[in-house]
LONU-924836 format. One record per residue (C-alpha): residue in one letter; x negated, y negated, z. Coordinates in steps of 0.1 Angstrom, whole numbers. Example, Ala and Ser with C-alpha at 12.3 -4.5 7.8 and 13.67 -1.06 7.14 Angstrom:
NODE  res  xx  yy  zz
NODE  A  -123  45  78 .
NODE  S  -137  11  71 .
//
This chain:
NODE  res  xx  yy  zz
NODE  M  -927  1095  423 .
NODE  A  -923  1110  455 .
NODE  N  -921  1075  471 .
NODE  R  -890  1066  451 .
NODE  I  -873  1103  459 .
NODE  P  -864  1094  496 .
NODE  I  -853  1055  486 .
NODE  L  -832  1074  458 .
NODE  C  -813  1095  484 .
NODE  L  -807  1069  507 .
NODE  G  -793  1046  481 .
NODE  L  -765  1078  472 .
NODE  L  -756  1077  503 .
NODE  L  -749  1044  510 .
NODE  A  -731  1044  480 .
NODE  T  -712  1075  487 .
NODE  T  -702  1060  522 .
NODE  S  -693  1028  509 .
NODE  C  -667  1046  485 .
NODE  E  -648  1061  518 .
NODE  R  -618  1047  527 .
NODE  P  -619  1029  558 .
NODE  A  -599  1047  586 .
NODE  P  -564  1027  593 .
NODE  P  -566  1003  624 .
NODE  T  -559  1015  658 .
NODE  T  -549  980  670 .
NODE  A  -520  974  697 .
NODE  E  -500  962  666 .
NODE  A  -503  996  646 .
NODE  S  -496  1015  679 .
NODE  D  -463  994  685 .
NODE  S  -448  999  650 .
NODE  Y  -418  1020  655 .
NODE  N  -416  1058  636 .
NODE  L  -391  1055  613 .
NODE  A  -400  1091  599 .
NODE  A  -397  1109  630 .
NODE  Y  -369  1094  644 .
NODE  I  -351  1102  608 .
NODE  E  -361  1136  605 .
NODE  Q  -351  1137  644 .
NODE  Q  -316  1132  639 .
NODE  Q  -315  1149  608 .
NODE  E  -322  1179  626 .
NODE  R  -301  1170  657 .
NODE  L  -268  1163  634 .
NODE  Q  -274  1197  610 .
NODE  A  -270  1212  647 .
NODE  E  -243  1193  658 .
NODE  K  -221  1189  627 .
NODE  P  -203  1161  641 .
NODE  M  -169  1147  617 .
NODE  V  -177  1119  598 .
NODE  L  -151  1094  585 .
NODE  K  -168  1087  548 .
NODE  S  -158  1065  521 .
NODE  V  -168  1060  486 .
NODE  T  -159  1030  467 .
NODE  T  -169  1025  429 .
NODE  E  -159  995  404 .
NODE  E  -125  1001  391 .
NODE  K  -115  1034  413 .
NODE  P  -95  1034  443 .
NODE  T  -117  1040  477 .
NODE  E  -118  1077  482 .
NODE  T  -119  1088  518 .
NODE  I  -127  1118  534 .
NODE  Q  -134  1128  568 .
NODE  T  -155  1162  569 .
NODE  A  -183  1177  593 .
NODE  E  -199  1195  563 .
NODE  I  -225  1169  555 .
NODE  D  -262  1178  541 .
NODE  W  -280  1152  565 .
NODE  E  -316  1159  548 .
NODE  D  -297  1145  517 .
NODE  E  -274  1121  535 .
NODE  L  -297  1104  555 .
NODE  S  -331  1105  527 .
NODE  V  -324  1068  513 .
NODE  F  -333  1058  549 .
NODE  A  -363  1084  547 .
NODE  E  -373  1062  520 .
NODE  T  -377  1030  540 .
NODE  D  -401  1039  564 .
NODE  L  -436  1020  557 .
NODE  N  -461  1033  584 .
NODE  R  -480  1048  557 .
NODE  P  -518  1031  552 .
NODE  A  -512  1031  514 .
NODE  L  -482  1007  521 .
NODE  Q  -495  983  545 .
NODE  E  -512  961  522 .
NODE  Y  -481  954  503 .
NODE  Y  -459  938  529 .
NODE  T  -463  912  558 .
NODE  R  -451  921  594 .
NODE  E  -434  901  620 .
NODE  E  -424  914  654 .
NODE  R  -402  888  680 .
NODE  V  -385  893  712 .
NODE  L  -349  882  707 .
NODE  P  -333  860  735 .
NODE  D  -314  891  749 .
NODE  G  -348  910  747 .
NODE  N  -342  932  723 .
NODE  I  -372  937  695 .
NODE  V  -373  926  659 .
NODE  L  -397  943  635 .
NODE  E  -396  925  598 .
NODE  Y  -415  941  572 .
NODE  N  -413  918  537 .
NODE  R  -431  925  505 .
NODE  V  -461  903  498 .
NODE  E  -456  879  464 .
NODE  D  -467  902  433 .
NODE  A  -460  936  450 .
NODE  E  -438  961  437 .
NODE  P  -427  982  464 .
NODE  L  -400  1006  461 .
NODE  V  -386  987  497 .
NODE  H  -385  949  494 .
NODE  Y  -372  943  529 .
NODE  L  -372  962  560 .
NODE  R  -357  947  592 .
NODE  L  -355  969  627 .
NODE  E  -334  958  660 .
NODE  M  -345  980  688 .
NODE  T  -339  976  727 .
NODE  P  -366  965  752 .
NODE  D  -373  1001  754 .
NODE  R  -379  1004  712 .
NODE  V  -347  1026  710 .
NODE  L  -333  1016  674 .
NODE  R  -302  999  670 .
NODE  Q  -301  985  636 .
NODE  L  -317  992  603 .
NODE  N  -313  969  573 .
NODE  A  -332  972  545 .
NODE  L  -337  963  505 .
NODE  I  -346  990  480 .
NODE  Q  -350  983  443 .
NODE  D  -367  1003  417 .
NODE  Q  -369  992  380 .
NODE  N  -384  1009  348 .
NODE  I  -380  1006  313 .
NODE  L  -349  1033  312 .
NODE  F  -334  1026  347 .
NODE  Y  -326  996  374 .
NODE  S  -315  1004  409 .
NODE  R  -306  982  437 .
NODE  R  -295  994  475 .
NODE  N  -288  973  503 .
NODE  I  -287  996  532 .
NODE  Q  -278  995  571 .
NODE  L  -279  1020  596 .
NODE  T  -262  1015  632 .
NODE  A  -271  1034  660 .
NODE  D  -261  1039  699 .
NODE  P  -284  1016  718 .
NODE  S  -277  1041  747 .
NODE  S  -290  1073  730 .
NODE  G  -306  1059  698 .
NODE  N  -283  1083  677 .
NODE  I  -269  1070  644 .
NODE  S  -234  1061  648 .
NODE  G  -230  1048  613 .
NODE  Y  -242  1038  579 .
NODE  R  -237  1020  547 .
NODE  V  -250  1015  514 .
NODE  Q  -240  991  487 .
NODE  G  -259  996  456 .
NODE  V  -256  992  417 .
NODE  Q  -275  1012  391 .
NODE  K  -281  1008  356 .
NODE  L  -291  1030  327 .
NODE  V  -305  1014  296 .
NODE  L  -274  1020  272 .
NODE  S  -248  1020  299 .
NODE  D  -226  997  321 .
NODE  S  -237  987  354 .
NODE  L  -224  1013  383 .
NODE  H  -215  989  414 .
NODE  Y  -209  1010  442 .
NODE  Q  -207  1016  484 .
NODE  I  -206  1041  507 .
NODE  D  -193  1033  544 .
NODE  A  -198  1066  568 .
NODE  N  -189  1066  606 .
NODE  L  -197  1096  630 .
//
């Protein structure tokens, strides 16, 4: 019996360590990923401090377009839809294929597509960057669905390629509650 205790302890030790999640890969590909969460957070802070004038238009079905010009915007709330598209978290890696390519003009395109049968919130993400990895444009499709609610949003964010600062964005979407009609909408903002 005394001989079995060390073997049993060793077996338990191996069982516990085999259940640990492996550390995320530290490959060149992972280090080349664009840190979208940090970018959005930095832009929120900058815009909150600078309070730029924004021309914002909202269009919904059967209503005329409403356009306002204001500097009073809650940037954390306004850019939250873009923050949802951060796919660099290790828990999300298995749901996407990742492709990076260089365009003829030297710009870099980084695309994430959901794998078949996966049901993540972000179905598609495309980032276009300058050769120095400064964001020029973000395009994404976000879809959420459950028994009571359906939402689908195509989003686009454009940035000044020289500074990387946001210059405008668009959200086109549809949402539907179970016992109501669909609401189609579009939001355009230019800074």
